[in-house]
C-alpha positions, 0 to 999 in steps of 0.5 A: 811321355807322361800318361796325361801326355799320352792321353792327349796325343791319342785323343788329338790323333783320333780327332785329326784322322777323324776316325769314323767310330769316334764321337767328335764332341766327346773327344773335344770335351775330353781334350778340353778337360785334360789340358790345363796348367794345373795337371799337365806339367810338361818339359819342352816337347817338340812332338807335343808342339807339332801335335798342337799345330796340327790341332790348330790347323784342323780347327782352321780347316773346319771353319767352313761348313757345319762340321763343328760348332763355334764352341767346339772350335774355341775348345780345340784352339784352347787346347792347341794354344795351351799345348804350344805354351806348355811344351814350348821352350822356355825362351822361344825364338822370335817365330815361336813367339809370333806363333804364340801370339797369333794363337793366343789372340785368336783363341781369346777372340773366339771365346769372346764370340762364344760369349765366354769372356772369363776364358778369353781373358787368360789367352788375352793376357798371354798374347799381351805378354808375348807381344811385350816380350817380342817388342822388347826384343825388337827394341834391343836390336836398335832403331836404325834399320827400317825393317825393324821399325816396320816390325815394331809397328806390326807389334804395336798394331797387334797389341792395340787389337789385343788390348781392345779385346781385353776392353771388350771382355771387361765391358762384358763382365761389367768391369768398367774401369778396367775397360777404360784403362785398356782403351786409354792405352789404345788411344795413346797408341793411335798417334803412331797408328792413325789408321786404327782411328775408325776401328777404335771409334766404332768399338767405343760406339758398340760399347755405348750401345750395349750399355744403353741397352742395359740402361747404364746411361752414365757408362753409355755416355762415356763410351759414345763421348769416347767414340766421338772424341776418337773420331775427331783425333784424325779426320782422315781415318775417322768413320765419317760425318754421318757416323759421327752424327749417329753417335751424337744422336744416340748420346743426346738420347742417352742424356734425354732418357737419363735425366732430361731436366739435369742434362737438357743443356748437354742433350741440346748442345749434342744434338745441335752438334749432330745436326751440324755434322750431318742434317738428318730428319731424325736428328731434327725430330730428336731436337724437338723432343728434347725441347719439349721435354726440357719445357722450352717455349713455343717460339723455340719449338716452332723454330725447330719445327720450321728447321724440320719442315725445311729438311727432306722430311717425310710425311710419317716423320711429320705426323709423328712430330704432330703426335709428339706435340699432342702428347706434350700438350702443345695443341695449338702448335700441333694444329699449326704444324698439321696445317703446314704439313697438309700444305707441303704434302698437298699433292702427295698421295699420302696426304690422306693419312694427315687428314685422318690424323687431323680428324682423330685429333679433333675428336680426341679433343671433343670437337665433333662438329669440326670433325664431321666437317673435316670428314665430309671434306675427306668424303668429297675429296675421296670421290673427286681426285684425292682418294684415300690409300687402302691403309689410310681408309682402314684407319679412318673406318676404325676411327669412325666405328670407334666413335659410333660405338661410344654413342651406341653405348651412351644409347645415342642411337641417332648419333651412332647411326650418323657415324656408321653412315660416314663409314658406309659412304666410302663403300660402293654399291653392291660391294661384297666385303665382310667388313661392310656386313659388320657395318650393316649389322651395326646399322641394323642394331641402331635402327632396332633401337630406334624402332625403325623395323623396316630399315633394320630389316633392309640393313640385316638383309644387306649384311647377309648378302655381303657375308652370307657365311657369317653367324652374326648376319643370321643373328640380326635376321633372327632378332628382327624375326623375333620382333615381327613374331615370325616363328618360321623365319626365326627358326630358320635363322637358328638353323643357319647359325647351327650349320655355320657353327659346324662349318670349318674355319676358313680364316684366322679371323673366324676362329671366334666363330667356331669357338664361342660366338655361335654358342653365345649367339644361340644363348642370346637368341633363346633369351630373346625368344623367351622375353618375347613369349616365343617358347617354341623358338626358344627351345629350338635355339637352346637345342642348337646350343646344346648341339654345338657348344663345347662348354659343358657348363653352358650346355647343362644350363641350356638343358635345365632351361629346356627341361623347365620349359617342357615341364611347364607345358605338360599340364592340361595337354593331350596324352599324345602331346604329353608322351611327346614331352616325356620323349623330349625330356628323356633325350635331354636327360641323356644328353645331360648325363654325357656332359656331366661325365665330362666335368671334373669332380666337384660341386658343379658336377654333383649339383648337376647330377642330383638335379637331373636324376631327380627330374628323371625320377619324377618323370618316371613316376608319371609314366605309370601307363607306359612301362617302356618310358618308366623303364628308360627314366629310371635307368637314366636316373640310375646312370646320373646317380653314378655321377654323384658322390656315394652316400646312403641316400644315393645308394637308396636311390640307385637301388630303387631305380634299378628295382623299378626299371626291372619291374617296368621291363617285366610289365612291358613283357607282360603286356606285349608277350609276342614282341620280338624285343622280349628277350632283350627286355628280359636280359635287361631285367637280369642285368638290372637285378645283378647290378641291384644286388651289388648295390644292395649288398653295399647298402646293407652294410650301413644299417639294419634292413631286416624289414626291407623286402628288396631281397624277395623282390630281386629274387621274384624279378630274377625268377620271372625273367628266367622263367619267361627265358626258359632258363635252366637256372630257375631251380637255383633262384627257388633254392635262394628264396628258400634260404632267406631268413624269413620266407613269405608264403606270398612269395612262394605262391607268386613263384608258383604262379610265375612258373606256369605263366606263359610262355613259362611252363614249369609244373614241377617247380610250381608244385614244389613252391606250392607244397612248401607254401601249404606247409607254411600255411598249416604251420600258422597258429590260425591257418587261412583256410581259403589260401590253404584251399587254393594251394591244394586246388592248384596242386590237384589241378597240376597233378591230375591226369588230363587224359588216358596217356597221363594215368600213372599210379605214381601220379594218382598216389601223389594226387590222393595225398593232396585229397587227403590234405584237403579232407584234413583241412575240411575236417578241421573247419567244415563250416568255414570251407567253401561249398563250391570248392568241396563240390569241385573236389568231389567232381574231380575225384568222381571224374578221375574214377570214371576215367579209370573205369574206362580203362577197366581199372575197377578197384581204382575206379571204385576207390576214386568214386568213393573218395568223391562221394565222401565229400557229399556229407560236407555239402549243404544245400546241394547235398540232396541234389546229388544223392543220386550219385550213390545209386551210380556207385552201386551200379558201378560196383555191380558192373565190377562184380558181375561183368558182361560177357563182352570183349570190353567194358563200357561205362554208362552214358551218364557216367562218362563225364560229370559237370555240376552246375556249369563248374567245369574243370577249365573254370576251376 
């Protein structure tokens, strides 16, 4: 075997044996691609022919069940049939030809069923050729034997089937003339095969239906005519009169839709012929339709209607005919028919549908008075033995509500109420029905517009009774409460609407409730309350709207309204109420931040973020007396600014918000030093400072900010927070301050103060800052003596020993240096130095000497006492009052030169402590 044949054989064996590891679809596809007339030339090969037969039988056995699809079955048949034709002998015997005919015709039919007519054509052509070849052989054997005639008849029958398949394929490929040719050959064969009449007639009918669905009216009319004509060729084997009538009705419909004016005579003739074949209501209805479309006079139409009513026509068909007449402007004919229909179906339980149609037609023609009379008759009949069916009653309710709505829109509320009352009359007292609740709500709206408040209240209450889970019922109650100025009832209604909006949807018709209706009603509720100057109720409605609406834009609009309302009430109010309003505003602003974050970037998001951040900023400025609120508002303003496009203005706002939030937190810590929340507040300060550094560094790249104090403020805030937290990183902050391009003395003085402000206690850092500050003061062209004096004062105060255990030579040496600095300052401007400050220096030096004297350190004591006495010359009016200090000094010196013979030294009582003019150490 050639390689292609070997491949086909191997694939076929895999498929036939159905090996577990193979993919059936892949194997079938490969077989389908390998076998073709172009690349598979084969001499006669009985072995391949056997394989083809096995493949065919395999496909037949797989017909039952879902083992393979119809497409796969068609491909297997395709392969098997080709192999039979390719590998068979050049002049096959009769049995082989019959086998080829069977396989080719079946394969073509299968491809047609798979909607692949092009593939089918190849095999149908093979089948025709084989059939013609077989027929020729039979003819050559003579006409004498009866069995030969039977065989020829079988061949002709098969040929007719294959030709009909070819016609079907041609129709599917829109080759109309080819299909006509095939069908003509089939018709010629019907004389010898009369039993195939029904088959061909039905096939032509199907061709007509397919063409009609594609709006190919000319081709459809041809095939339908062929179907009818073929059926008439042999009545015995025809489909039957009912089918023939059906064919003619479709043919008439084709003429009507093709061009009724041009083919009206044909259409009317065909439908009359159809009704003659078999009277059917749809045929009589089509006749009336043709008469109307062709513009026939009323008399001719009435005759057709009489013919329709005399048949076994249904009420629905009659009502459809009435609507058809109304659509063609045959009003008088339509109403006459309707009267006759009501008379004919007087005892029918479906009569109500005819009455409702009568009412509908009257209202369409603007005959409301007649319509009302008819409605009243229907209401009377409904309760006196002629009840309407539920479906008809629903149709009537819709009709009545539609009419009422038209009058309501025209502001004719009394007339609308009358139509709603007609609908109400069909409901029983105490009935529970959601539609009844809707009806009562509509009635309540009419009463409200008619200023009949009590009746409106009754209708709204009844609506809530019928459907307590409807937000619309509670909204009706809310509207009435607003008009009555009943704040409590209105607030309760808003609460109920909000609760129902959260409830799960219980049925399909309540989907609207959860998605949009609740938010829309709450928005209307707020608007109504504001129009009636009920601000508190309006705020409740808006708050509920914000809570339940899923529309971020709608919520932001409501929040803007709430903010404006709260701001309008903050003037001329008590401090307590003002704080409550600020707390509400903070809540609204935080909710706005969450909603804005859900919006897509764009103009709407930017505008909203800017609007709300400015509101937060302004609110923060009004909270000077409450640092905690100021902190929260500035923090919220910063969060909102993050939702704005970044520019220089936004960065400046962010920087200021963070600075102010940190400052407010520190102020809160100062005013509440014992608060348990202080560590948390200080941590917030450090977080704000860190974020602000990032913003500030970005901002500094956009311009010159050399005069901006932000660097210093951030360092001060960080220093204070870390000092209160006893953070070991405090030294680093001071070093960073010293690295600034310009170190302000005030910053160092502030740092010194913060380092010793409870609970902080960092004397070493404090002295370092003071020493640097003093150095900077002294370097000024004109030093500020008061500030210098204060620095020296603080350094001495921090350094002097406060008891016996703190006395240390190193410490005394350090303090001595500070005194020398003080003397230098005084000598530089003795007249400008404060006398009390000189006195303080004198006192502290003297007291230090006394302390040393008590410790028997007489040389040091004499040194410090002398230091104190050196300041006497700088005193003014107080100098004479303290001259006695010199005598004390002499006595001290005497005690040192000639000590008493005792085991310990004891100072004189007047030397133990020196307090001058009540200016004690604790006060300085």
